N, CA, C and O atoms as a DFTB+ gen file, in Angstrom:
452 C
 N C O
     1  1      67.140     189.760    -160.000
     2  2      65.959     189.780    -161.201
     3  2      65.674     191.547    -160.448
     4  3      65.660     191.736    -159.232
     5  1      65.491     192.555    -161.394
     6  2      64.594     194.048    -161.155
     7  2      63.784     193.811    -160.795
     8  3      63.470     192.621    -160.824
     9  1      63.063     194.602    -160.321
    10  2      61.137     194.851    -160.048
    11  2      61.440     195.742    -161.140
    12  3      62.530     196.134    -161.558
    13  1      60.163     196.006    -161.553
    14  2      59.036     197.042    -162.746
    15  2      59.414     198.179    -162.056
    16  3      59.767     198.137    -160.878
    17  1      59.366     199.106    -162.659
    18  2      59.521     201.034    -162.417
    19  2      58.207     200.800    -161.351
    20  3      58.361     201.120    -160.173
    21  1      56.866     200.209    -161.831
    22  2      56.104     200.614    -161.029
    23  2      56.057     199.996    -159.687
    24  3      55.348     200.470    -158.799
    25  1      56.707     199.074    -159.536
    26  2      56.509     198.382    -158.827
    27  2      57.472     199.199    -157.412
    28  3      57.189     199.181    -156.214
    29  1      58.553     199.808    -158.048
    30  2      59.563     200.142    -157.558
    31  2      59.013     201.509    -156.893
    32  3      59.307     201.965    -155.789
    33  1      58.018     202.108    -157.993
    34  2      57.652     203.186    -157.349
    35  2      56.967     203.657    -155.860
    36  3      57.125     204.570    -155.049
    37  1      56.003     202.308    -156.038
    38  2      55.002     202.091    -154.601
    39  2      55.542     201.710    -154.033
    40  3      55.571     202.453    -153.052
    41  1      56.448     200.493    -153.802
    42  2      57.015     200.350    -152.886
    43  2      57.947     201.966    -152.228
    44  3      57.698     202.194    -151.044
    45  1      58.891     202.955    -152.899
    46  2      59.172     204.110    -152.249
    47  2      58.100     204.671    -152.286
    48  3      58.047     204.766    -151.060
    49  1      56.865     205.296    -152.718
    50  2      55.490     205.766    -152.001
    51  2      55.187     205.240    -150.787
    52  3      55.155     206.117    -149.924
    53  1      54.936     204.072    -150.358
    54  2      54.627     203.750    -149.843
    55  2      55.357     203.814    -148.126
    56  3      54.874     204.031    -147.015
    57  1      56.949     203.454    -148.712
    58  2      57.766     203.635    -147.561
    59  2      57.840     205.255    -147.083
    60  3      57.611     205.557    -145.912
    61  1      58.057     205.896    -147.730
    62  2      57.816     207.737    -147.769
    63  2      56.937     208.565    -146.954
    64  3      55.819     208.050    -146.919
    65  1      56.987     209.379    -146.449
    66  2      56.001     209.565    -145.435
    67  2      55.097     210.809    -146.443
    68  3      55.663     211.830    -146.834
    69  1      53.491     210.468    -146.785
    70  2      52.834     211.348    -147.894
    71  2      52.151     211.161    -147.268
    72  3      52.049     210.532    -146.215
    73  1      51.287     211.972    -148.153
    74  2      49.623     212.388    -147.406
    75  2      48.798     210.861    -148.209
    76  3      49.385     210.287    -149.126
    77  1      47.539     210.410    -147.751
    78  2      46.756     209.388    -147.648
    79  2      46.795     209.132    -148.911
    80  3      47.257     208.034    -149.223
    81  1      46.368     209.977    -149.910
    82  2      45.780     209.717    -151.176
    83  2      47.166     209.391    -151.951
    84  3      46.997     209.332    -153.169
    85  1      48.573     209.153    -151.500
    86  2      49.512     208.955    -152.288
    87  2      49.560     207.833    -151.941
    88  3      49.861     206.956    -152.751
    89  1      49.324     207.598    -150.857
    90  2      50.369     205.973    -150.445
    91  2      48.973     205.322    -150.543
    92  3      49.026     204.262    -149.921
    93  1      47.983     205.480    -150.964
    94  2      46.604     204.618    -151.270
    95  2      47.103     204.176    -152.573
    96  3      47.617     203.073    -152.762
    97  1      46.887     205.327    -153.711
    98  2      46.920     205.200    -154.910
    99  2      48.259     204.344    -155.271
   100  3      48.198     203.766    -156.357
   101  1      49.505     204.170    -154.496
   102  2      50.626     203.863    -154.273
   103  2      50.840     201.739    -153.907
   104  3      51.459     200.840    -154.478
   105  1      49.905     201.814    -152.643
   106  2      49.084     200.532    -152.703
   107  2      48.169     199.827    -153.706
   108  3      48.088     198.599    -153.722
   109  1      47.718     200.340    -154.254
   110  2      46.529     200.450    -155.830
   111  2      46.831     200.043    -156.594
   112  3      46.244     199.120    -157.158
   113  1      48.519     200.859    -157.173
   114  2      49.163     200.214    -158.269
   115  2      49.705     199.126    -158.095
   116  3      49.536     198.216    -158.907
   117  1      50.416     198.993    -157.078
   118  2      50.694     197.581    -156.840
   119  2      50.298     196.347    -157.023
   120  3      50.952     195.376    -157.404
   121  1      48.821     196.463    -156.633
   122  2      48.072     195.659    -157.120
   123  2      47.649     195.258    -158.371
   124  3      47.671     194.191    -158.984
   125  1      47.161     196.659    -158.658
   126  2      46.080     196.465    -160.129
   127  2      46.326     195.714    -161.597
   128  3      45.586     195.886    -162.566
   129  1      47.475     194.868    -161.585
   130  2      47.465     193.528    -162.500
   131  2      46.485     192.374    -161.780
   132  3      45.653     191.830    -162.506
   133  1      46.551     192.043    -160.571
   134  2      45.768     191.024    -159.571
   135  2      44.594     191.375    -160.037
   136  3      44.058     190.554    -160.781
   137  1      43.972     192.462    -159.795
   138  2      42.470     193.168    -159.772
   139  2      41.712     193.141    -160.765
   140  3      40.488     193.142    -160.896
   141  1      43.000     193.104    -161.806
   142  2      42.299     193.436    -163.595
   143  2      42.198     191.612    -163.799
   144  3      41.199     191.172    -164.367
   145  1      42.797     191.072    -163.525
   146  2      42.663     189.700    -163.293
   147  2      41.613     188.930    -162.924
   148  3      41.115     188.121    -163.706
   149  1      41.040     189.165    -161.310
   150  2      40.351     188.956    -160.798
   151  2      39.253     189.629    -161.511
   152  3      38.777     188.782    -162.268
   153  1      38.757     190.503    -161.609
   154  2      37.803     191.298    -162.392
   155  2      37.461     190.530    -163.156
   156  3      36.341     190.020    -163.112
   157  1      38.856     190.102    -164.563
   158  2      38.282     189.181    -165.786
   159  2      37.479     188.501    -165.470
   160  3      36.398     188.503    -166.059
   161  1      37.796     187.493    -164.182
   162  2      37.607     186.261    -163.864
   163  2      36.208     186.687    -162.918
   164  3      35.913     186.035    -161.916
   165  1      35.407     187.860    -163.381
   166  2      33.675     188.013    -162.799
   167  2      33.956     188.030    -161.348
   168  3      32.916     187.911    -160.701
   169  1      35.700     188.211    -160.162
   170  2      34.870     188.104    -158.705
   171  2      34.479     189.802    -158.976
   172  3      34.721     190.548    -159.925
   173  1      33.648     190.042    -157.462
   174  2      33.287     191.298    -157.073
   175  2      34.194     191.869    -156.917
   176  3      35.179     191.150    -156.751
   177  1      34.500     193.631    -156.863
   178  2      35.131     194.277    -156.127
   179  2      34.751     193.920    -154.547
   180  3      35.667     193.227    -154.104
   181  1      34.156     194.052    -153.962
   182  2      33.903     193.557    -152.901
   183  2      35.051     192.983    -152.332
   184  3      35.976     193.444    -151.663
   185  1      34.681     191.510    -152.892
   186  2      35.874     190.343    -153.087
   187  2      37.096     190.579    -153.067
   188  3      37.794     189.986    -152.245
   189  1      37.675     191.528    -153.991
   190  2      38.712     191.657    -154.058
   191  2      39.514     192.110    -153.300
   192  3      40.654     191.746    -153.015
   193  1      38.736     193.151    -152.871
   194  2      39.017     194.340    -151.980
   195  2      39.318     193.841    -150.269
   196  3      40.231     194.205    -149.527
   197  1      37.922     192.664    -149.935
   198  2      38.360     191.936    -148.961
   199  2      39.572     190.997    -148.755
   200  3      39.973     190.632    -147.650
   201  1      40.077     190.669    -149.875
   202  2      41.207     189.587    -150.158
   203  2      42.153     190.125    -149.674
   204  3      42.660     189.880    -148.579
   205  1      42.568     191.143    -150.689
   206  2      43.601     192.005    -150.285
   207  2      44.242     192.737    -149.127
   208  3      45.429     192.693    -148.803
   209  1      43.213     193.452    -148.530
   210  2      43.001     193.649    -147.133
   211  2      43.293     192.927    -145.920
   212  3      43.895     193.261    -144.899
   213  1      42.517     191.463    -146.402
   214  2      42.750     190.497    -145.029
   215  2      44.311     190.337    -145.075
   216  3      45.001     190.279    -144.057
   217  1      44.852     190.265    -146.488
   218  2      46.543     190.194    -146.658
   219  2      47.450     190.937    -146.288
   220  3      48.576     190.554    -145.969
   221  1      46.937     192.420    -146.293
   222  2      47.509     193.524    -146.035
   223  2      48.448     193.948    -147.066
   224  3      49.558     194.469    -146.956
   225  1      47.707     193.583    -148.185
   226  2      48.526     194.251    -149.642
   227  2      47.808     195.756    -149.726
   228  3      48.275     196.770    -150.246
   229  1      46.765     195.615    -149.176
   230  2      46.149     197.687    -148.628
   231  2      45.452     197.320    -147.955
   232  3      44.796     196.327    -147.645
   233  1      45.725     198.607    -147.648
   234  2      45.244     199.375    -146.139
   235  2      44.396     200.020    -145.766
   236  3      44.243     200.226    -144.562
   237  1      43.410     200.645    -146.914
   238  2      42.494     201.329    -147.157
   239  2      40.987     201.069    -147.399
   240  3      40.730     199.946    -147.835
   241  1      40.037     201.836    -147.212
   242  2      38.614     201.655    -147.076
   243  2      38.436     200.825    -148.400
   244  3      39.191     200.661    -149.358
   245  1      36.746     200.199    -148.023
   246  2      36.902     199.635    -149.387
   247  2      35.946     200.472    -150.462
   248  3      35.638     200.053    -151.578
   249  1      35.479     201.943    -149.794
   250  2      34.937     203.054    -150.423
   251  2      36.348     203.639    -151.231
   252  3      36.049     204.019    -152.364
   253  1      37.476     203.762    -150.987
   254  2      38.626     204.337    -151.484
   255  2      39.288     203.336    -152.317
   256  3      39.910     203.831    -153.257
   257  1      39.336     201.597    -152.194
   258  2      39.554     201.033    -153.479
   259  2      38.323     200.823    -154.210
   260  3      38.527     200.289    -155.300
   261  1      37.387     201.016    -154.015
   262  2      36.583     201.120    -155.117
   263  2      36.688     202.174    -156.015
   264  3      36.636     201.969    -157.228
   265  1      36.831     203.293    -155.536
   266  2      36.980     204.811    -156.058
   267  2      38.431     204.675    -157.168
   268  3      38.328     205.104    -158.317
   269  1      39.580     204.120    -156.740
   270  2      40.281     203.909    -157.215
   271  2      40.256     202.954    -158.601
   272  3      40.933     203.289    -159.573
   273  1      39.519     201.879    -158.617
   274  2      39.173     200.631    -158.965
   275  2      38.437     201.363    -160.469
   276  3      38.887     201.054    -161.572
   277  1      37.117     202.480    -160.299
   278  2      36.415     202.967    -160.984
   279  2      37.363     203.737    -162.305
   280  3      37.342     203.625    -163.531
   281  1      38.351     204.731    -161.116
   282  2      39.035     205.410    -162.015
   283  2      40.003     204.730    -163.032
   284  3      40.408     205.084    -164.139
   285  1      40.238     203.578    -162.226
   286  2      41.129     203.537    -163.425
   287  2      40.860     202.686    -164.519
   288  3      41.502     202.671    -165.569
   289  1      39.729     201.863    -164.192
   290  2      38.756     200.971    -165.158
   291  2      38.234     202.843    -166.542
   292  3      38.272     202.876    -167.772
   293  1      38.066     203.334    -166.119
   294  2      37.913     204.400    -166.652
   295  2      38.936     205.069    -167.772
   296  3      38.728     205.812    -168.731
   297  1      39.954     204.560    -167.303
   298  2      41.263     205.254    -168.446
   299  2      41.276     203.671    -169.178
   300  3      41.391     203.660    -170.403
   301  1      41.171     202.460    -168.523
   302  2      41.339     201.049    -169.709
   303  2      40.047     200.484    -169.575
   304  3      39.703     199.540    -168.863
   305  1      39.206     201.352    -170.542
   306  2      38.491     200.223    -170.948
   307  2      38.224     198.955    -171.587
   308  3      38.110     199.211    -172.786
   309  1      38.111     198.071    -171.451
   310  2      37.696     196.889    -171.870
   311  2      37.326     196.740    -172.870
   312  3      36.170     197.162    -172.837
   313  1      37.691     196.150    -174.513
   314  2      36.786     195.912    -175.509
   315  2      35.778     195.339    -175.217
   316  3      35.752     194.436    -174.380
   317  1      34.917     195.696    -175.758
   318  2      33.313     194.661    -175.658
   319  2      33.181     193.315    -175.960
   320  3      34.107     192.755    -176.546
   321  1      32.542     192.926    -175.766
   322  2      33.060     190.824    -175.303
   323  2      31.827     191.096    -176.804
   324  3      30.966     191.874    -177.215
   325  1      32.593     189.726    -177.166
   326  2      31.365     189.364    -178.749
   327  2      32.116     189.845    -179.658
   328  3      31.991     189.305    -180.757
   329  1      32.944     190.777    -179.566
   330  2      33.315     191.927    -180.739
   331  2      33.757     190.919    -181.622
   332  3      34.351     189.882    -181.326
   333  1      33.306     191.442    -183.066
   334  2      34.419     190.534    -184.271
   335  2      34.212     191.730    -185.186
   336  3      33.202     192.433    -185.178
   337  1      35.115     191.869    -185.860
   338  2      36.068     192.833    -186.523
   339  2      34.985     192.848    -188.211
   340  3      34.625     191.696    -188.455
   341  1      34.676     193.467    -188.861
   342  2      33.726     193.524    -189.444
   343  2      34.462     193.031    -190.372
   344  3      33.838     193.362    -191.380
   345  1      35.459     192.406    -190.751
   346  2      35.876     191.833    -191.976
   347  2      35.458     189.842    -191.852
   348  3      35.298     188.901    -192.629
   349  1      35.441     190.147    -190.064
   350  2      35.138     188.478    -190.315
   351  2      33.700     188.428    -190.127
   352  3      33.296     187.298    -189.853
   353  1      32.846     189.296    -190.193
   354  2      31.471     188.693    -189.902
   355  2      30.638     187.926    -191.048
   356  3      30.378     188.506    -192.102
   357  1      30.416     187.208    -190.916
   358  2      29.422     186.091    -191.641
   359  2      28.848     186.743    -192.684
   360  3      28.324     187.816    -192.385
   361  1      28.772     186.275    -194.274
   362  2      28.126     186.685    -194.918
   363  2      26.760     185.870    -195.177
   364  3      26.403     184.695    -195.256
   365  1      26.078     187.432    -195.283
   366  2      24.508     186.448    -195.185
   367  2      23.922     186.097    -196.231
   368  3      24.160     187.061    -196.958
   369  1      23.501     185.606    -196.648
   370  2      22.661     184.746    -197.848
   371  2      21.578     186.062    -198.710
   372  3      21.070     186.983    -198.070
   373  1      21.436     185.925    -199.873
   374  2      20.917     187.015    -200.655
   375  2      19.475     186.271    -200.696
   376  3      18.504     186.977    -200.966
   377  1      19.340     185.342    -200.528
   378  2      18.072     184.281    -200.832
   379  2      17.331     184.300    -199.456
   380  3      17.783     184.269    -198.312
   381  1      15.700     184.376    -200.054
   382  2      15.093     184.875    -199.158
   383  2      14.011     183.606    -198.986
   384  3      13.018     183.708    -198.266
   385  1      14.259     182.692    -199.561
   386  2      13.778     181.242    -199.317
   387  2      14.282     180.330    -197.871
   388  3      15.469     180.139    -197.605
   389  1      13.399     179.944    -197.222
   390  2      14.299     178.900    -196.497
   391  2      14.437     177.292    -196.953
   392  3      13.864     176.731    -197.886
   393  1      15.208     176.843    -196.166
   394  2      15.750     175.738    -197.098
   395  2      14.622     174.779    -196.792
   396  3      14.114     174.950    -195.684
   397  1      14.104     173.777    -197.554
   398  2      12.908     172.795    -197.074
   399  2      11.593     173.245    -197.708
   400  3      10.787     172.351    -197.965
   401  1      11.114     175.083    -198.128
   402  2      10.199     175.519    -197.915
   403  2      10.240     176.544    -198.864
   404  3      10.181     177.739    -198.577
   405  1      10.375     175.936    -200.367
   406  2       9.967     177.176    -201.278
   407  2       8.972     177.635    -201.715
   408  3       8.451     177.099    -202.693
   409  1       8.315     178.952    -201.022
   410  2       7.084     179.156    -201.289
   411  2       6.785     180.310    -202.193
   412  3       7.695     181.135    -202.279
   413  1       5.502     180.583    -203.012
   414  2       5.171     181.382    -203.919
   415  2       3.961     181.804    -203.973
   416  3       2.922     181.145    -204.010
   417  1       4.096     182.778    -203.976
   418  2       2.784     183.878    -203.582
   419  2       2.363     183.737    -204.517
   420  3       1.230     184.213    -204.448
   421  1       2.602     183.202    -205.843
   422  2       1.633     183.101    -207.248
   423  2       0.657     181.363    -207.241
   424  3       1.262     180.300    -207.380
   425  1      -0.358     181.417    -207.117
   426  2      -0.872     179.674    -207.212
   427  2      -0.640     179.202    -208.456
   428  3      -0.777     179.768    -209.540
   429  1      -0.172     177.801    -208.120
   430  2      -0.190     177.188    -209.597
   431  2      -1.545     176.451    -209.280
   432  3      -1.952     175.902    -208.256
   433  1      -2.323     176.712    -211.039
   434  2      -3.689     176.538    -210.688
   435  2      -3.451     174.722    -211.083
   436  3      -4.542     174.177    -211.243
   437  1      -2.643     174.082    -211.197
   438  2      -2.725     172.923    -211.510
   439  2      -2.375     172.061    -210.147
   440  3      -2.307     170.832    -210.160
   441  1      -2.162     172.866    -208.970
   442  2      -1.423     172.135    -207.503
   443  2      -2.936     172.696    -206.960
   444  3      -2.912     172.591    -205.734
   445  1      -3.833     173.078    -207.264
   446  2      -5.168     173.684    -206.674
   447  2      -6.230     172.199    -206.440
   448  3      -6.496     171.471    -207.396
   449  1      -6.490     172.063    -205.732
   450  2      -8.209     170.922    -205.899
   451  2      -9.068     171.523    -206.480
   452  3     -10.165     170.999    -206.673
């Protein structure tokens, strides 16, 4: 089975003698799906970096990793949580009465003592 194009480009960029920034970006792109998944599971960027760094998946600093994550998140914003389309919004009752408590501001003389 062939690898995805982005994986092949990342491997090529890592193996090729390039500048540090290009090599770091290639390493980040090779693990970005895992990073996205871990962020979705509420892991901190620091925890993700420490794990990937210890495993040897990335070799650059935490600050560089954080910059790559922030740049990626700025280009791929996640949808707001608990967002419901307007068509699916619940209908609000027009009645102002609370159930079990009918209130009339005009006093009924028969009910007064």
